[in-house]
C-alpha positions in Angstrom: -14.6 -6.2 -5.4 -13.6 -5.4 -9.2 -13.5 -1.8 -10.8 -16.7 -1.3 -12.7 -17.9 2.0 -13.9 -20.1 2.5 -11.0 -17.1 3.7 -9.1 -16.2 0.4 -6.9 -13.3 0.3 -5.1 -10.1 -1.1 -6.8 -7.8 -1.4 -3.8 -9.5 -2.6 -0.3 -7.2 -2.8 2.8 -9.0 -4.1 5.6 -8.4 -4.8 9.2 -5.1 -3.9 9.0 -2.6 -4.5 11.8 1.1 -4.2 12.8 2.8 -4.7 15.7 6.3 -3.5 16.9 8.2 -4.2 20.0 6.4 -2.0 22.4 4.4 -0.2 20.2 1.0 -0.9 17.9 1.6 1.0 14.9 -1.8 -0.1 12.9 -5.1 -1.1 14.8 -7.7 -2.6 12.2 -6.9 0.1 9.8 -9.1 0.1 6.7 -8.3 2.0 3.4 -9.9 1.6 -0.2 -9.1 3.8 -3.7 -11.2 3.7 -6.9 -9.0 4.1 -9.8 -7.8 7.1 -10.9 -7.7 8.6 -7.1 -5.2 10.4 -5.8 -5.0 10.3 -1.6 -2.8 12.2 0.8 -1.9 10.3 4.0 -1.5 13.2 6.4 -0.9 12.5 10.1 2.0 13.0 13.1 4.9 11.3 12.9 4.3 7.9 14.1 0.8 7.9 13.1 1.4 4.8 10.7 1.4 6.3 7.4 4.3 4.8 6.1 3.7 1.6 7.5 0.3 1.3 6.2 1.9 2.0 2.6 4.7 -0.6 3.6 2.0 -3.4 4.7 0.1 -2.7 1.3 3.5 -3.1 -1.0 4.9 -5.8 0.9 7.7 -3.9 2.6 6.3 -5.1 6.0 4.4 -8.0 6.9 1.3 -7.0 8.4 0.2 -8.9 11.6 -3.7 -9.1 10.3 -5.8 -7.8 7.8 -6.3 -8.5 4.3 -5.5 -6.6 1.1 -7.7 -6.8 -2.1 -6.2 -5.4 -5.6 -9.3 -5.7 -8.6 -11.3 -8.1 -6.2 -8.1 -10.7 -5.9 -6.7 -11.1 -2.6 -3.1 -10.4 -2.5 -0.6 -11.9 0.0 3.0 -10.3 -0.8 5.7 -11.6 0.9 8.2 -8.7 -0.2 8.0 -5.6 -2.5 8.9 -7.6 -5.9 6.1 -10.2 -5.0 3.7 -7.1 -4.6 5.1 -5.4 -7.9 4.5 -8.2 -9.7 1.1 -8.2 -8.7 0.4 -4.5 -10.0 0.8 -3.3 -6.4 3.9 -0.8 -5.6 4.9 2.4 -4.5 6.8 5.6 -5.3 8.4 7.1 -2.2 9.6 10.8 -1.6 13.1 10.6 -1.3 14.9 10.6 -4.5 16.5 7.4 -5.3 16.6 8.0 -9.0 18.5 6.1 -11.0 20.8 8.6 -13.1 20.9 6.4 -16.4 17.0 6.6 -16.6 14.5 9.3 -17.6 12.1 10.5 -15.0 9.4 8.4 -16.4 11.6 5.1 -16.5 12.2 5.6 -12.8 8.6 5.7 -12.2 
């Protein structure tokens, strides 16, 4: 659903599933945010935090579920396609390009 002043969600991930050989990483996970919110994903190693973010941003193909950004369904084949649709992430690892400012790196 689109973002309105009533606080509706801008991003909705619903029913996300992701399996790896011998492991279920995500099993019917729902996640949503409103414009301006900041979230922290907390959990043990292997809990699926990074997998959820990677599935939402096209780094991994999800095995099930849907993702909507401002009400429009997003089917990202890769991270470039996701970024073109306005969906991306900044990872905690310091992979900054030295010739750009911090703002430009973001």
